[in-house]
C-alpha positions as CSV (number, residue, x, y, z in Angstrom):
1,M,24.2,88.5,103.9
2,S,20.4,88.1,103.3
3,Q,18.7,89.4,100.2
4,K,17.0,92.1,102.3
5,A,20.3,93.3,103.7
6,K,21.8,93.4,100.2
7,S,18.9,95.6,99.0
8,F,19.4,97.9,102.0
9,V,23.1,98.3,101.1
10,R,22.2,99.2,97.6
11,E,19.8,101.8,98.8
12,I,22.4,103.4,101.1
13,R,24.8,103.7,98.1
14,K,22.1,105.4,96.1
15,V,21.7,108.3,98.6
16,V,25.4,108.9,99.1
17,H,26.1,112.4,98.0
18,C,29.3,114.4,97.3
19,K,30.1,118.0,96.8
20,Y,30.2,119.0,93.1
21,L,30.4,122.1,90.9
22,L,27.7,122.4,88.3
23,F,28.0,124.5,85.1
24,L,25.1,125.4,82.9
25,P,25.6,127.2,79.6
26,D,24.4,130.8,79.4
27,D,21.6,129.8,77.1
28,Y,20.3,127.0,79.2
29,A,17.4,129.0,80.7
30,H,16.3,130.4,77.3
31,F,15.7,127.1,75.5
32,K,13.2,125.2,77.6
33,A,12.8,122.3,75.2
34,K,16.5,121.8,74.5
35,R,18.5,118.9,76.0
36,W,22.2,119.5,76.5
37,P,25.3,117.3,76.3
38,L,27.0,116.6,79.6
39,I,30.6,116.2,80.6
40,L,31.5,114.5,83.9
41,F,34.9,115.8,84.9
42,L,37.0,113.9,87.5
43,H,39.9,115.8,89.2
44,G,43.2,114.4,90.4
45,A,44.4,113.4,93.8
46,G,45.5,116.9,94.8
47,E,42.0,118.3,94.7
48,R,40.4,115.9,97.2
49,G,39.0,117.2,100.4
50,T,36.2,119.5,101.5
51,N,37.2,122.8,99.9
52,I,35.2,122.7,96.7
53,A,37.2,125.6,95.2
54,L,40.1,123.1,94.8
55,V,38.2,121.4,91.9
56,K,38.9,124.5,89.8
57,T,42.7,124.1,90.1
58,H,43.1,122.1,86.9
59,G,41.1,121.0,83.9
60,I,37.7,122.0,82.6
61,P,36.4,123.8,85.8
62,K,39.4,126.1,85.7
63,F,38.3,127.9,82.6
64,L,34.5,127.8,82.8
65,D,34.1,131.1,84.6
66,Q,35.5,132.7,81.4
67,R,33.5,130.6,79.0
68,P,29.8,131.1,79.6
69,D,29.3,130.1,76.0
70,F,30.6,126.6,76.7
71,S,28.0,124.3,75.2
72,F,28.0,121.5,77.7
73,I,26.5,120.9,81.1
74,V,29.6,120.2,83.2
75,V,29.5,118.2,86.5
76,S,32.7,118.3,88.5
77,P,32.4,116.3,91.8
78,Q,34.9,116.4,94.6
79,C,36.4,113.2,95.9
80,P,36.7,113.1,99.8
81,M,40.2,113.2,101.3
82,D,42.0,109.8,101.4
83,R,39.5,108.2,99.0
84,F,39.4,107.3,95.4
85,W,36.7,107.7,92.8
86,E,33.9,105.2,93.4
87,N,31.8,104.1,90.5
88,D,28.5,103.7,92.5
89,M,28.8,107.3,93.8
90,L,29.5,108.7,90.4
91,S,26.7,106.8,88.8
92,S,24.2,108.0,91.5
93,L,25.4,111.6,91.0
94,L,24.7,111.3,87.3
95,D,21.2,109.9,88.0
96,E,20.5,112.9,90.2
97,I,21.7,115.4,87.5
98,E,19.7,113.7,84.8
99,E,16.5,114.0,87.0
100,K,17.1,117.7,87.8
101,Y,18.4,119.1,84.6
102,R,17.7,118.8,80.9
103,V,20.5,116.4,79.9
104,D,20.7,114.7,76.5
105,R,21.3,111.2,77.7
106,N,22.6,110.1,74.4
107,R,25.5,112.6,74.7
108,E,27.1,112.0,78.1
109,Y,30.9,112.0,78.3
110,V,33.4,111.4,81.0
111,T,37.0,112.7,81.3
112,G,39.5,113.1,84.0
113,L,43.2,113.6,84.8
114,S,45.6,111.5,86.8
115,M,43.4,109.9,89.6
116,G,40.5,111.1,87.5
117,G,42.0,109.4,84.5
118,F,42.0,106.1,86.5
119,G,38.4,107.0,87.5
120,T,37.4,107.5,83.9
121,W,38.6,104.1,82.8
122,A,37.0,102.4,85.8
123,L,33.7,104.1,85.4
124,A,33.4,103.3,81.7
125,T,34.3,99.7,82.2
126,E,31.7,99.4,85.0
127,Y,29.0,101.2,83.0
128,P,30.0,100.5,79.4
129,H,26.8,101.7,77.8
130,R,26.3,104.9,79.8
131,F,28.6,107.2,77.9
132,A,28.9,108.2,74.3
133,A,32.7,108.7,74.5
134,I,35.4,109.0,77.1
135,A,38.8,110.9,77.3
136,P,41.1,109.6,80.1
137,I,44.2,111.7,80.7
138,C,47.4,110.2,82.3
139,G,45.5,107.5,84.0
140,G,45.5,103.7,84.0
141,G,43.3,100.7,84.7
142,N,42.8,97.0,84.2
143,P,43.6,95.8,80.6
144,Y,41.5,92.7,81.1
145,L,38.3,94.8,81.4
146,V,38.7,96.8,78.3
147,P,36.8,94.4,76.0
148,R,33.7,95.7,77.7
149,I,34.3,99.1,76.1
150,R,35.6,98.1,72.7
151,H,32.5,99.7,71.2
152,L,33.1,103.0,72.9
153,P,35.0,105.9,71.3
154,I,38.0,106.6,73.4
155,W,40.6,109.3,73.1
156,A,43.5,108.8,75.6
157,F,46.3,111.2,76.5
158,H,49.6,110.9,78.3
159,G,52.9,112.7,78.6
160,A,55.9,110.6,77.5
161,K,58.0,111.8,80.4
162,D,55.4,111.3,83.1
163,R,57.1,110.1,86.3
164,V,54.0,110.2,88.4
165,V,51.8,107.9,86.3
166,P,54.0,106.0,83.9
167,I,52.9,106.2,80.3
168,R,53.0,102.4,80.0
169,L,49.8,102.2,82.1
170,T,47.9,104.0,79.3
171,R,49.8,102.1,76.6
172,E,48.7,98.7,78.1
173,L,45.1,99.7,77.9
174,V,45.4,101.1,74.4
175,Q,47.2,97.9,73.2
176,A,44.5,95.7,74.8
177,L,41.8,97.7,73.1
178,R,43.4,97.5,69.7
179,K,43.8,93.7,70.1
180,C,40.1,93.4,70.7
181,G,39.0,95.8,67.9
182,G,38.4,98.8,70.1
183,N,37.7,102.3,68.9
184,V,40.6,104.1,70.5
185,R,43.0,106.9,69.6
186,F,46.0,107.8,71.6
187,T,47.8,111.2,71.8
188,V,51.3,111.2,73.4
189,Y,52.9,114.5,74.3
190,R,56.6,113.7,73.6
191,N,58.0,116.4,75.9
192,A,55.3,116.5,78.6
193,E,55.7,115.2,82.1
194,H,52.6,114.6,84.4
195,D,50.7,117.7,83.1
196,S,49.3,116.3,79.9
197,W,45.9,117.9,80.7
198,T,46.5,121.6,80.1
199,R,47.1,121.2,76.4
200,T,44.3,118.6,76.2
201,Y,41.6,120.7,77.8
202,E,42.6,123.9,75.9
203,N,42.2,122.1,72.6
204,P,38.7,122.8,71.1
205,R,39.1,119.7,69.0
206,L,38.4,117.6,72.1
207,Y,34.9,119.0,72.6
208,E,34.2,118.8,68.8
209,W,35.2,115.2,69.0
210,F,32.9,114.5,72.0
211,L,29.9,115.9,70.0
212,E,30.7,113.7,67.1
213,H,29.6,110.7,69.2
214,Q,26.2,109.7,70.6
215,S,25.2,106.6,72.5
216,K,23.6,103.9,70.4
């Protein structure tokens, strides 16, 4: 492929769009000079498709209608049916949000559940300096890539009895991070099966932990 053709392919990727839900805190309009922390939320396989309402089935988007005081901008894209999260598309979406809204680029975080947990690991290892912290839930990834994110604060979650995504997939990543001096904490819910996200996203400590970290 010629250099010109490669450039054209990159440009196509930049303009690929997806449906997404956008949450702005109640006070967003009142503080014109303020820049806000951002959470990118990645849903699981069951919420793929064209019905954007499905994205509210689980996780952070599920409770935002009742939490206008939530202090983050939240971007919740929808993955097309029969596809998986694509790093280029997610990065382009974040670029777009940064241009349109008052985002604090030193406080951008990504989290996701199941397929979104895999997507969280993959996006962070592809763009290791884009995020201030990540929180993958019941996901997995490539242990050989985690040295790229050993500097990044990571809080991983998994249910010990998960039969959909085995807990060993997260354990392998956590062990690889610890071997290379990574900054990782790991919460195991001893009696939980695949749903290790409800307790996680209902815990205020997760959002406090996010805000403790900024990009360097």
